[in-house]
C-alpha positions, 0 to 999 in steps of 0.5 A: 431866851427873850420872845421876839416881836411879831406883826401877825402872831401873839405869844402866850406862855404858861409854864412850859407850854407856849401858845402861838396865836395866828393874830389876823382875825380880820382876815380869818388869819389868812397868810401873807408874806409877813405871817409866813415870815413870822411863823418861820422865825417863831418856830425856829426860835421855839425849837431852841427855847429851853423854857418850852416843852410843848407848843400849841398853834391856834387862831384868833377870832372865828377861824383857824386859817382861811388860806391865802390872803386875797391881797397877797394873792392879788400881788402874786398874779404879777410875780415872775416865775422866779418870784413865784419860786421864791414865794413858794420856797418861803412857804415850804420853809415855814411848814418845815420849821413847824414839822421839824420843831424839836418841841411837840406841836399841838394844832387847835383848829376851829372854824375854817382851815383852808388850803395852806391852813391845812398845811399847818394842821398836817405839819403839827404832831397832834391836831384837834378840832371843834365840831363844825370846823370846815376844811378844803384843799381848794387850790384847784378851784383857783386854777392852781394846786396844793403843791407846797403843802402836799408832802406834809398832807400826804405824810399825814393821810396818804395819797389815797385819801389826798387824791379825791380831796386834792382834785375836787377841792371839795369842802369836808367836815371834821368827821371825814377829817378824823376818819382819814387821819388829818385830825386826831380828835374832835370836840363838841364845843370850844370848852371841850376843845380847850380841855382836850388841848390841856389833856394832850399837853399834860400827857406830853409833859410826862414824857422826856423832852429830848426823847420826844425831839429824837423821836420826831427826827427819827420819824422824819427819816423812817417815813421815807425809808425801807425797813432795811434802810431804817434798821441801822438808823433805829438800832443806833438811835435806841442804843444811843438813847438808852445810854444817854443821861435822860434815858438812864434817868427814865429807866432807873426811875421806872425800876425804882418806882419813882418819877423821873426828873423831868416829870412834875409832882402833879403828874403820875406815871402808870407805874406809880398809879395808886401809890401814895405820894 
């Protein structure tokens, strides 16, 4: 597949990893209608891109994403109710495109992640930030609310942790974000942040691509199901995966003490540790 053109994103490829850069540094990568459209189209494309095994979502400049662009907000003041419904729907579809991307998404956060920017963090599979980053669900300060991002945020941190942050709109730091599960790792500086992203990417690249995709789809269903409702889904899913070509290759490789076909020579699964190559 060829890379589509975007106005507010830049795309970098390095082997099977694709980095999607929010590229509006002059406004701290704030959202407008074009950026939302670019992200929706980009993640729909990446979901079907056979050359990509992992996606990194990052921001150019001094911030990851400072929420809504002020000019976009100014225009929305005059929106009709239906225009507001349409506008919010586009944002929801963008977040869904990221969350449902068949490729794992690693979010690289620095500087600010405010409002909708935290929706991006919550929609990703793995989020890592530089120490000193600052966060806020600041919508209530503007007389609105974090409605569209809430399913993704609550899915990540739960209602109990979301409630005080949603109703106060207060700023919070990486220590709190890590403690409540919004982040999965915090790094001392930009170099350490890039090293941690590299580590996560390398770990993902040892895993079977289709197994990751199926796992993501399963989690979406299981997260809203009781254990009784989930039973049939999980049983059928594992039975199918064990018998498909990828599952058969992985299980056979383990029994034969060799690398599975999807794993590069410079990666070493645990069952090969210490063995000569």
